[in-house]
C-alpha angles and dihedrals in degrees: 000000000000118000119258110252113242117262115245114257114254116224127215092255092055091048092051093049090050091051092049092049091048092047092049092049092049093047092049091051093050094047096045093047093060124069099195096061111131128220092249090059090054090051094050092048093049091048091052090048090051092051090052092050093049091048091049093049091050092049090048092050092052093047092051095047104041091158089074091065116095106254118231113229116219123199114244114253113259118260125243092257092052093048092051094047118073116217113245115255113254108231116236116254107258118224113247116235116250116260112260092219131027118255111258108251120228114260118253116264093253094054097058096083091048094049092051095047115105119251114263110257095019117128113257097186113123116250116242115260093223142001113263113245113253117245118263115249117245123247115271125238125213132199121195122207139164108239103177125025121195136168098264101015145022138206119237130198129194118195112204113200129195110206094183131080095240119081119241113219097181132047140147125222119190126191120188115205121202093242137030091226091068114100134209122213142161094043114184128179094024145032120254135214130181136223107176108298092345117094120194124203124195134176114284100223121296090334092074095055113120112219123215115283090002139095141221129211128226116194131184141154128242121205101229140066117276091240094066105015103049114132117267095205140009127184137173112208087338095310116117118248123237125233100051117138123200 
């Protein structure tokens, strides 16, 4: 026995057309079978049939042109890597603290010249770029002399001269006696210290400062006769004194 061929698949449009035709046929039979049907009833039936036809035509048009319908976009399903990885949490925006002091506003264009103008009465002289180096003091000179000669002692005087214009606040005068047993006493104009037979004299405070183009005098007494107790050497800042006799 041969197999029955498959029936063709009926679409929605064909089903709607069949229903409309069947409804129109049934309506015509009912209306034609009755003699007392009024004209208003015929108009209502025809209007209902027309609405059905228009609806069917619209549905058929939409089904035949599906591209006119607005497509619905669906999000793609997440991948396995995205499902296994947790999205980092977005930190909440933190509120910024209010500024403690208002920002200084820019001055108006007309006030720039006034703000940059120097204050009346202020000094406009340029400041020096560097301090000028002070002049170097000149080397001192010293002259030794015997001022008072006695039988067992003598008085000595050393005149320290500054030939330059700048005062010299510090200096060192050394006097070397022939023996350590000789003593120095009555020092004026300086303070004295001893190291064996060498006696050192230094300024005694501000009184020993040597002004520019001026001199100071240091006097002392040695216990011994000039013939055997005269100094063997005398220097001022390392420079030999004048006036020594040997």
